C-alpha positions in Angstrom: -79.3 192.0 75.3 -83.2 192.9 77.0 -85.3 190.6 77.6 -89.2 191.4 78.9 -90.7 187.8 79.3 -89.5 185.8 82.6 -90.4 182.9 79.5 -88.0 184.1 77.3 -85.2 184.8 80.0 -85.2 181.6 81.0 -84.9 180.4 77.9 -81.7 182.0 76.9 -80.2 181.5 80.3 -77.6 178.2 80.3 -78.9 175.7 82.4 -77.3 176.5 85.3 -75.7 179.3 86.9 -75.5 182.2 89.3 -77.9 185.1 89.0 -77.6 188.8 90.3 -80.3 191.0 91.4 -80.8 194.6 91.4 -82.1 197.1 93.4 -82.0 200.1 92.1 -82.6 203.3 93.9 -81.9 207.1 93.8 -78.6 206.5 95.3 -78.0 203.3 96.3 -77.9 199.9 94.1 -78.9 196.6 96.4 -77.1 193.6 95.0 -78.0 190.2 95.5 -76.8 186.7 94.2 -78.0 183.5 93.7 -76.0 179.9 93.7 -75.7 178.3 90.8 -78.6 176.3 91.0 -81.0 179.1 91.1 -82.3 178.1 94.5 -81.3 180.7 97.2 -80.9 184.3 96.5 -79.0 186.3 98.9 -77.9 189.6 99.4 -74.5 190.4 98.8 -73.9 194.3 98.6 -75.3 197.9 98.4 -73.2 200.2 96.1 -73.4 203.9 96.5 -74.1 205.6 93.3 -72.4 207.7 91.6 -72.1 208.0 88.1 -73.5 205.0 85.6 -69.7 204.6 84.5 -68.7 203.8 87.7 -71.5 201.9 88.7 -71.9 199.6 86.1 -68.1 199.1 86.7 -68.5 197.8 90.2 -71.2 196.0 89.0 -69.3 194.0 85.9 -66.2 193.4 88.2 -68.8 191.8 90.5 -70.4 190.0 87.6 -66.9 189.2 86.2 -65.6 187.6 89.9 -68.8 185.3 90.7 -69.3 184.2 86.5 -72.5 185.2 86.8 -74.9 184.5 83.7 -77.8 186.8 84.0 -79.2 190.0 85.2 -82.5 190.7 86.9 -83.2 194.1 87.8 -86.6 195.1 90.2 -88.7 197.2 88.0 -90.7 199.8 90.4 -94.3 199.9 89.4 -96.7 201.9 90.5 -99.6 200.5 93.1 -101.8 199.8 90.0 -99.2 198.4 87.6 -98.9 201.5 86.0 -95.0 202.9 84.8 -93.8 206.2 85.9 -90.6 207.8 85.7 -88.4 205.2 88.6 -89.2 202.7 85.7 -88.4 204.8 83.2 -85.2 205.5 84.7 -84.6 201.6 85.8 -85.2 200.9 81.6 -82.6 203.6 80.5 -80.3 201.9 83.4 -80.8 198.4 82.0 -80.6 200.0 78.1 -76.9 201.6 78.9 -76.1 198.1 80.5 -77.0 196.2 77.8 -74.2 197.7 75.4 -71.6 197.2 78.3 -72.5 193.4 78.5 -73.9 190.2 76.6 -75.6 188.8 79.3 -79.4 188.6 79.4 -81.1 191.3 81.8 -85.1 190.9 82.6 -87.1 193.1 85.2 -88.9 191.8 88.3 -91.5 193.4 89.4 -90.8 194.9 92.6 -93.4 196.1 94.7 -93.2 195.9 97.9 -89.9 194.1 98.1 -88.5 196.9 100.4 -91.6 196.9 102.5 -91.1 192.7 103.1 -87.2 193.5 103.6 -88.1 196.1 106.5 -90.9 193.3 108.5 -88.3 190.9 107.6 -85.5 192.8 109.5 -87.9 194.0 111.8 -88.8 190.6 113.0 -85.1 189.6 113.5 -85.2 192.4 115.8 -82.4 194.6 113.4 -81.8 198.0 115.2 -82.9 200.8 113.1 -79.1 201.6 112.1 -78.4 198.4 110.8 -82.1 197.9 108.6 -80.8 201.3 106.9 -77.4 199.6 105.9 -78.4 196.4 104.7 -81.9 197.4 103.6 -81.6 197.7 99.7 -79.4 194.6 99.1 -82.2 192.8 102.0 -85.2 194.3 99.0 -82.8 193.0 96.3 -82.5 189.2 97.4 -86.3 189.8 97.2 -86.2 190.7 94.1 -84.5 187.9 92.6 -85.8 185.2 95.2 -89.7 186.3 93.5 -87.6 185.7 89.8 -85.8 182.9 90.9 -89.1 181.0 92.4 -91.0 182.0 89.2 -88.2 180.3 87.3 -89.0 176.8 88.8 -92.3 176.9 88.1 -92.0 177.2 84.6 
């Protein structure tokens, strides 16, 4: 089930339980998870993209193993707020994933999440090689944390 509004997403979630946040890229998917109380998002992993079926199988395995109860996809809007081809691709991914799971799926505006992740990694004096390895799942944690912060203020 795809839920556009965060308020509606909150309404269909159980009172507690962890969420998964995804940063979809052309070559990778950054994965982050929250704690069961939905207060903190933590980077988890970066999945190298192959075909949708393979990617979905990996994601659903993570979801099942951790008992997650909702999915948050970063929506890569343009800086002016409009939706371009990358948003369409993300929405198509969500539609295809919703056919494979009953978990609620929502979107969170991911503008500048990668920039924020890059800045945090630079401040932590992370090497360029290490930044390239972790940037996607750190960006996913920024996306998920944004949604968690919003849920707390509903």
